[in-house]
C-alpha positions in Angstrom: -0.1 0.3 -0.2 3.2 2.4 1.0 4.6 1.6 -2.3 1.3 2.6 -4.2 0.7 5.6 -2.4 4.8 6.7 -3.1 4.1 5.4 -6.9 0.7 7.9 -7.1 2.5 10.6 -5.3 5.5 10.6 -7.9 3.8 10.2 -10.7 2.0 13.6 -9.8 4.7 15.5 -8.9 6.4 14.6 -12.2 3.4 15.0 -14.1 2.7 18.4 -12.2 6.2 19.8 -12.2 6.9 20.9 -15.8 3.7 22.7 -16.1 4.4 24.6 -12.7 8.0 25.4 -14.2 6.1 26.6 -17.2 4.1 28.6 -15.5 6.8 30.2 -13.5 8.9 30.9 -16.3 6.0 32.5 -18.3 5.8 36.4 -19.2 4.3 38.5 -17.2 3.1 41.7 -18.8 1.9 43.5 -15.6 5.6 42.7 -14.4 7.3 44.4 -17.2 5.5 47.2 -17.2 7.0 47.6 -13.4 10.5 47.1 -14.8 10.0 49.6 -17.6 9.7 51.9 -14.6 13.5 51.5 -15.1 13.3 52.7 -18.3 11.0 55.8 -18.0 13.6 58.7 -17.3 15.1 57.9 -20.7 12.3 56.1 -23.2 8.7 56.4 -23.7 6.1 53.8 -25.1 2.6 53.7 -26.1 -0.2 56.4 -27.6 1.8 59.5 -28.0 5.2 58.6 -26.6 7.8 60.9 -27.6 11.6 60.6 -27.7 13.5 61.3 -24.4 17.2 60.8 -23.6 16.4 57.8 -25.3 14.3 56.9 -28.0 10.5 56.1 -28.0 10.1 52.4 -28.0 6.9 51.8 -29.9 7.2 49.2 -32.5 10.6 47.7 -31.4 9.8 44.1 -32.1 11.3 43.6 -35.8 12.8 47.6 -35.7 16.0 48.1 -36.9 18.6 49.7 -34.3 19.2 53.6 -35.1 15.6 53.6 -37.0 13.7 56.4 -34.9 13.9 58.9 -37.8 13.8 61.8 -35.1 16.3 60.8 -32.6 20.2 61.4 -32.8 21.4 58.0 -32.6 25.3 57.1 -31.7 27.3 56.2 -34.6 27.6 52.5 -33.3 24.1 52.4 -32.8 23.4 53.7 -36.3 25.7 51.4 -37.4 25.2 47.8 -35.7 23.0 46.2 -38.0 20.9 44.7 -35.3 17.0 44.0 -35.2 14.9 44.3 -32.6 13.5 40.8 -31.7 13.4 39.2 -28.7 16.9 37.1 -28.5 18.8 40.3 -29.3 16.9 42.4 -26.9 17.6 40.0 -24.1 21.1 40.0 -25.3 21.4 43.9 -25.0 19.5 44.5 -22.1 21.8 42.8 -20.2 24.4 45.0 -20.9 24.1 47.7 -24.0 27.6 48.7 -23.9 29.1 45.4 -24.4 26.2 44.8 -27.0 27.0 47.9 -28.6 30.3 49.5 -27.7 30.1 52.9 -27.9 26.6 53.5 -27.7 25.0 56.6 -26.0 22.9 54.6 -23.8 24.4 54.4 -20.3 22.1 51.7 -18.2 24.0 49.3 -16.3 21.6 46.4 -17.5 19.2 43.7 -16.4 20.7 40.4 -15.0 17.9 38.5 -14.1 16.0 36.4 -16.6 12.7 36.5 -15.6 12.4 40.4 -15.5 13.9 40.4 -18.7 11.2 38.3 -20.2 8.7 40.5 -18.9 10.4 43.4 -19.8 10.2 42.1 -23.6 6.8 40.9 -22.9 5.6 44.4 -21.7 7.6 46.3 -25.0 7.0 43.6 -27.9 2.7 44.5 -27.4 3.5 47.9 -28.7 2.9 48.5 -32.5 4.8 51.4 -34.2 1.7 53.7 -33.2 1.8 52.9 -29.6 -1.3 50.7 -29.6 -1.5 47.6 -28.1 -1.4 44.8 -31.0 -4.9 42.9 -30.8 
């Protein structure tokens, strides 16, 4: 009887663990919005977003680095050849200066993988006009 109960408990745990881990690793837009508070001094996003010290970030997913026409980018950023997608953003936000040496972005970076996932989930939801994608 004890062996049956132990086997059942092991089966339940083995079945539930991957789902729990997947849920824990899921991107959280609300947490990403809170994380974006670190970006707000320099960047804006959403309807009516305008450039600040850094460019507005509407439509970031799929946009070429250095492509906001009304922003004065550093030469290294304009010439980086980067196209913003999830992998590029995650690499960049860990250490902007390491990804694009000479960039004007003076930000220490974010190293927590879950926070980076959440921040990307928040950013990628905005289209080029600052509206939430449907």
